[in-house]
LOLOTOR-820837 format. One line per 10 residues: number of its first residue (from 1); for each residue x, y, z of N, C-alpha, C, O. Coordinates in steps of 0.001 Angstrom, whole numbers. Example, Ala and Ser with C-alpha at 12.3 -4.5 7.8 and 13.67 -1.06 7.14 Angstrom:
# LOLOTOR-820837
1 = 13190,-5690,7800,12300,-4500,7800,13200,-3300,7800,14236,-3319,8465 | 12850,-2250,7080,13670,-1060,7140,12900,30,7870,13409,1138,8039
# end
This chain:
# LOLOTOR-820837
1 = -16856,-1003,-13214,-17452,-2302,-13413,-17540,-2552,-14909,-17877,-1664,-15692 | -17231,-3777,-15281,-17189,-4128,-16689,-18559,-4471,-17257,-18797,-4321,-18456 | -19461,-4932,-16392,-20837,-5235,-16799,-21706,-5249,-15548,-21172,-5211,-14439 | -23020,-5303,-15689,-23892,-5305,-14499,-23661,-6550,-13636,-23276,-7599,-14153 | -23896,-6437,-12316,-23732,-7591,-11420,-24666,-8738,-11803,-25725,-8521,-12392 | -24262,-9950,-11463,-25020,-11154,-11768,-25381,-11833,-10447,-24496,-12085,-9629 | -26664,-12134,-10222,-27084,-12852,-9018,-26600,-14292,-9128,-26840,-14955,-10137 | -25907,-14785,-8073,-25361,-16142,-8086,-25630,-16823,-6750,-25924,-16170,-5748 | -25524,-18136,-6758,-25538,-18935,-5535,-24187,-19624,-5470,-23750,-20248,-6437 | -23527,-19509,-4319,-22193,-20078,-4180,-22076,-20818,-2861,-22826,-20546,-1924
11 = -21143,-21748,-2784,-20875,-22479,-1550,-19967,-21644,-659,-18921,-21160,-1089 | -20389,-21486,592,-19558,-20795,1576,-19771,-21479,2914,-20891,-21551,3420 | -18693,-21975,3474,-18754,-22720,4739,-19735,-23887,4660,-20452,-24176,5618 | -19756,-24551,3507,-20603,-25732,3334,-22066,-25435,3089,-22875,-26362,3052 | -22430,-24195,2921,-23827,-23838,2691,-23963,-23044,1396,-23060,-22307,1001 | -25109,-23211,748,-25398,-22427,-455,-25844,-21035,-17,-26814,-20893,727 | -25137,-20019,-478,-25418,-18632,-105,-25674,-17831,-1377,-24943,-17947,-2360 | -26727,-17014,-1337,-27000,-16140,-2483,-26164,-14879,-2365,-25980,-14340,-1273 | -25668,-14423,-3484,-24858,-13215,-3506,-24821,-12652,-4911,-25693,-12942,-5730 | -23810,-11848,-5187,-23666,-11227,-6506,-22243,-11425,-6999,-21287,-11408,-6223
21 = -22128,-11611,-8290,-20810,-11651,-8921,-20621,-10311,-9611,-21418,-9903,-10456 | -19539,-9637,-9225,-19203,-8365,-9844,-18053,-8587,-10810,-17216,-9463,-10591 | -18009,-7824,-11842,-16967,-7922,-12862,-16197,-6602,-12826,-16656,-5590,-13357 | -15040,-6624,-12203,-14294,-5396,-11932,-12928,-5458,-12596,-12211,-6450,-12468 | -12573,-4403,-13300,-11270,-4334,-13935,-11133,-3058,-14744,-12077,-2277,-14866 | -9932,-2855,-15301,-9730,-1662,-16134,-10626,-1693,-17361,-10978,-2762,-17860 | -10986,-531,-17834,-11844,-420,-19011,-11216,-1173,-20181,-10019,-1059,-20444 | -12047,-1941,-20874,-11562,-2712,-22014,-11214,-4151,-21679,-10963,-4944,-22586 | -11191,-4514,-20395,-10902,-5877,-19977,-12103,-6762,-20266,-13242,-6323,-20106 | -11875,-7991,-20687,-12945,-8937,-20984,-13584,-9404,-19674,-12889,-9927,-18803
31 = -14885,-9221,-19528,-15592,-9624,-18303,-15602,-11136,-18122,-15846,-11607,-17011 | -15347,-11912,-19167,-15290,-13370,-19046,-13994,-13840,-18378,-13900,-14991,-17953 | -13011,-12969,-18286,-11746,-13307,-17619,-12022,-13451,-16124,-12412,-12487,-15466 | -11821,-14649,-15591,-12170,-14926,-14190,-11407,-14049,-13207,-11853,-13887,-12072 | -10279,-13481,-13598,-9527,-12610,-12688,-10297,-11335,-12364,-9951,-10633,-11414 | -11326,-11026,-13130,-12123,-9830,-12875,-13316,-10115,-11974,-14018,-9185,-11578 | -13564,-11378,-11641,-14752,-11750,-10878,-14539,-11529,-9393,-13487,-11856,-8844 | -15553,-10971,-8755,-15545,-10764,-7316,-16928,-11120,-6799,-17930,-10622,-7313 | -16995,-11989,-5773,-18296,-12338,-5187,-18545,-11442,-3988,-17653,-11190,-3178 | -19767,-10973,-3896,-20175,-10117,-2802,-21390,-10744,-2138,-22372,-11070,-2806
41 = -21321,-10914,-808,-22409,-11519,-44,-23056,-10450,828,-22380,-9520,1268 | -24368,-10572,1085,-25052,-9533,1862,-24597,-9458,3317,-24779,-8424,3960 | -24009,-10529,3852,-23634,-10522,5264,-22140,-10333,5503,-21697,-10401,6650 | -21358,-10100,4466,-19912,-9973,4661,-19299,-9044,3621,-19655,-9084,2443 | -18375,-8211,4076,-17623,-7364,3162,-18322,-6079,2790,-19518,-5897,3018 | -17544,-5206,2218,-18065,-3942,1709,-17426,-3671,355,-16418,-4276,-11 | -18019,-2777,-357,-17499,-2407,-1654,-17501,-893,-1735,-18508,-252,-1436 | -16378,-321,-2137,-16259,1122,-2227,-15629,1482,-3563,-14666,845,-3990 | -16156,2475,-4209,-15559,2915,-5470,-14240,3604,-5142,-14198,4536,-4339 | -13181,3144,-5760,-11850,3670,-5511,-11480,4603,-6647,-11353,4175,-7794
51 = -11310,5863,-6336,-11005,6853,-7365,-9634,7460,-7095,-9035,7225,-6045 | -9155,8223,-8027,-7878,8921,-7844,-7960,9829,-6622,-6982,9968,-5888 | -9124,10451,-6398,-9306,11317,-5241,-9155,10529,-3942,-8565,11034,-2987 | -9678,9294,-3886,-9543,8449,-2698,-8071,8192,-2415,-7632,8255,-1267 | -7317,7906,-3458,-5891,7611,-3301,-5138,8832,-2783,-4213,8703,-1981 | -5536,10019,-3243,-4815,11228,-2855,-5138,11677,-1443,-4351,12414,-848 | -6274,11258,-878,-6636,11672,480,-5652,11160,1509,-5367,11862,2480 | -5126,9965,1331,-4155,9416,2264,-2820,9256,1547,-2733,8562,534 | -1798,9891,2067,-493,9760,1422,204,8434,1738,1208,8103,1108 | -318,7670,2707,358,6457,3150,270,5342,2121,-756,5150,1468
61 = 1360,4622,1996,1447,3430,1160,1863,2281,2064,2572,2496,3047 | 1440,1083,1752,1815,-117,2520,2354,-1113,1500,1606,-1921,951 | 3660,-1046,1254,4274,-1852,208,5620,-2397,678,6103,-2070,1762 | 6202,-3228,-164,7579,-3645,78,8476,-2432,-155,8119,-1510,-888 | 9631,-2449,474,10579,-1352,332,10936,-1124,-1136,11205,8,-1538 | 10939,-2187,-1933,11302,-2063,-3354,10369,-1134,-4128,10745,-650,-5195 | 9149,-868,-3614,8191,-10,-4307,8471,1479,-4104,7877,2319,-4779 | 9368,1805,-3181,9723,3203,-2952,10577,3678,-4130,11573,3032,-4457 | 10211,4789,-4774,10982,5262,-5918,12453,5512,-5571,12771,6069,-4520 | 13322,5099,-6452,14773,5305,-6377,15485,4491,-5306,16661,4742,-5046
71 = 14830,3539,-4681,15526,2671,-3743,16322,1656,-4555,15812,1067,-5509 | 17541,1466,-4175,18387,503,-4873,19219,1115,-5978,20064,438,-6563 | 18992,2403,-6280,19830,3077,-7258,20776,4007,-6505,20639,4207,-5298 | 21726,4564,-7225,22700,5444,-6583,21993,6606,-5892,21123,7247,-6481 | 22355,6865,-4687,21729,7929,-3910,20961,7340,-2749,20887,6122,-2588 | 20396,8211,-1949,19651,7776,-771,18355,8572,-695,18342,9672,-143 | 17262,8034,-1240,15999,8789,-1216,15493,9007,208,15748,8205,1107 | 14782,10095,386,14149,10379,1678,12662,10115,1545,12045,10446,533 | 12097,9513,2582,10667,9234,2626,10157,9521,4032,10941,9800,4939 | 8867,9452,4205,8279,9501,5539,7988,8063,5925,7234,7369,5243
81 = 8583,7622,7011,8503,6231,7448,7483,6114,8555,7484,6908,9496 | 6592,5106,8446,5556,4899,9452,5636,3547,10120,4662,3103,10728 | 6778,2877,10023,6955,1587,10688,6801,419,9733,6468,591,8560 | 7051,-773,10257,6916,-1969,9437,5443,-2285,9239,4598,-1867,10031 | 5141,-3021,8184,3752,-3322,7840,3589,-4814,7640,3132,-5263,6589 | 3960,-5574,8644,3830,-7026,8548,2376,-7444,8644,1492,-6726,8177 | 2121,-8582,9236,770,-9145,9290,-180,-8337,10180,-1373,-8269,9885 | 311,-7725,11256,-593,-7098,12216,-665,-5576,12177,-1767,-5049,12332 | 422,-4828,11982,296,-3366,12016,-433,-2836,10780,177,-2650,9728 | -1737,-2593,10911,-2521,-2143,9777,-2487,-633,9614,-2899,-108,8580
91 = -1999,69,10630,-1915,1523,10552,-479,1946,10790,252,1295,11535 | -71,3050,10149,1290,3535,10362,1489,4066,11772,558,4559,12410 | 2723,3954,12241,3091,4508,13546,3381,5996,13369,3081,6569,12322 | 3960,6617,14386,4291,8043,14312,5200,8301,13111,6237,7651,12977 | 4832,9229,12246,5629,9470,11048,6956,10151,11362,7034,11000,12249 | 7992,9773,10630,9300,10409,10766,10018,10353,9418,9895,9379,8676 | 10748,11384,9125,11490,11452,7871,12754,10619,8014,13477,10731,9003 | 13013,9780,7012,14216,8940,7020,14888,8980,5655,14275,9323,4643 | 16158,8621,5660,16930,8477,4435,17148,6982,4243,17607,6301,5160 | 16822,6463,3058,16957,5034,2764,18284,4815,2041,18521,5395,982
101 = 19140,3985,2610,20446,3736,1995,20775,2250,2045,20416,1548,2990 | 21463,1791,1015,21911,402,964,23115,271,1891,24056,1059,1801 | 23088,-720,2781,24196,-919,3713,25179,-1929,3140,26262,-1567,2679 | 24789,-3206,3175,25681,-4253,2685,24934,-5578,2699,24015,-5767,3496 | 25315,-6471,1844,24761,-7827,1799,23232,-7847,1717,22584,-8652,2386 | 22660,-6964,899,21220,-6953,702,20425,-6269,1795,19202,-6401,1836 | 21079,-5548,2671,20396,-4873,3779,20312,-3369,3493,21296,-2740,3104 | 19129,-2820,3694,18909,-1383,3562,18678,-817,4956,18058,-1463,5801 | 19177,390,5192,19011,1041,6479,18217,2321,6309,18511,3131,5430 | 17213,2502,7149,16419,3721,7167,16891,4534,8352,16691,4138,9500
111 = 17523,5682,8081,18141,6492,9128,17538,7885,9207,17097,8446,8204 | 17529,8428,10412,17146,9822,10600,18213,10661,9896,19397,10500,10191 | 17830,11557,8971,18840,12299,8217,19644,13291,9058,20743,13673,8656 | 19131,13715,10204,19862,14676,11030,20751,13989,12054,21929,14325,12171 | 20204,13029,12800,20985,12380,13855,21754,11167,13354,22742,10763,13967 | 21308,10579,12237,21961,9366,11734,21500,8110,12447,21990,7020,12150 | 20557,8239,13392,20056,7092,14146,19283,6156,13220,18410,6598,12473 | 19603,4866,13272,18936,3878,12414,17545,3559,12964,17401,3141,14113 | 16537,3760,12136,15166,3429,12502,14852,1973,12186,14085,1325,12898 | 15458,1459,11098,15182,95,10674,16291,-372,9739,16778,393,8906
121 = 16681,-1627,9882,17566,-2298,8927,16759,-3475,8387,16257,-4294,9156 | 16636,-3556,7061,15744,-4563,6493,16163,-4932,5078,17046,-4304,4496 | 15526,-5946,4541,15734,-6339,3146,14760,-5570,2263,13815,-4954,2756 | 14993,-5610,981,14160,-4870,34,12741,-5445,-47,11830,-4785,-548 | 12558,-6672,444,11240,-7311,423,10416,-7037,1683,9283,-7507,1790 | 10968,-6284,2635,10248,-5970,3874,9115,-4995,3579,9313,-3993,2892 | 7923,-5295,4104,6776,-4394,3928,6855,-3278,4965,7074,-3521,6152 | 6671,-2048,4485,6697,-887,5373,5524,35,5053,4933,-23,3975 | 5207,890,6032,4287,2003,5801,5176,3185,5436,6120,3499,6161 | 4885,3838,4325,5672,4993,3926,4800,5979,3156,3734,5634,2645
131 = 5280,7197,3092,4609,8252,2333,5678,9061,1619,6808,9157,2097 | 5331,9642,478,6301,10486,-213,6662,11706,628,5850,12174,1427 | 7848,12209,456,8328,13347,1236,7443,14585,1055,7337,15402,1970 | 6808,14734,-112,5955,15902,-357,4728,15936,564,4051,16961,647 | 4437,14823,1258,3288,14763,2164,3637,15196,3580,2797,15093,4474 | 4852,15674,3806,5302,16022,5162,4376,17020,5842,3991,16815,6993 | 4015,18083,5161,3166,19117,5766,1792,18557,6117,1245,18882,7171 | 1225,17714,5244,-96,17127,5498,-82,16195,6710,-1109,16002,7359 | 1085,15619,7012,1194,14696,8154,1694,15391,9414,1984,14733,10412 | 1796,16724,9373,2193,17476,10561,3681,17489,10818,4111,17792,11931
141 = 4475,17169,9818,5932,17214,9955,6434,18540,9384,5762,19156,8557 | 7621,18980,9828,8146,20206,9211,8403,19988,7730,8787,18895,7313 | 8194,21022,6944,8440,20902,5506,9882,20456,5294,10815,20983,5900 | 10036,19471,4416,11348,18881,4218,11802,19076,2792,10993,19148,1868 | 13090,19158,2629,13653,19240,1279,14207,17868,911,14753,17176,1770 | 14077,17465,-339,14521,16141,-728,16029,15956,-743,16489,14827,-916 | 16805,16986,-574,18270,16853,-658,18867,16082,480,20083,15898,531
# end
């Protein structure tokens, strides 16, 4: 937090509601920058301190395919695939190791590295659940080599 919370009254659903304005951002950020402002109401939402330890507890990421390291460069990186992450699937499906390769015309294919079976064909902007290959043991998969 960049500074102590500020008690505020704000309009929500046409009514004046009391809450708090929090100023959240990286250290050194100006608290007057509105992008750091977050309103918290007593009847909605939660706030949790997010630390490096929190991030490391879950290996899963929910990003566009472009966020996977080395996608789109020469080679075919391997990741743990947990399904698509569109509007509704908030949790990953059964994890499986896949090889990500560029097919043609902007399409990437996620294939099982042993059988070659395609798990998904998608564009680089498709949101997926994925985890780094080093998390295989933590997710109950056999230890995998990146080759």
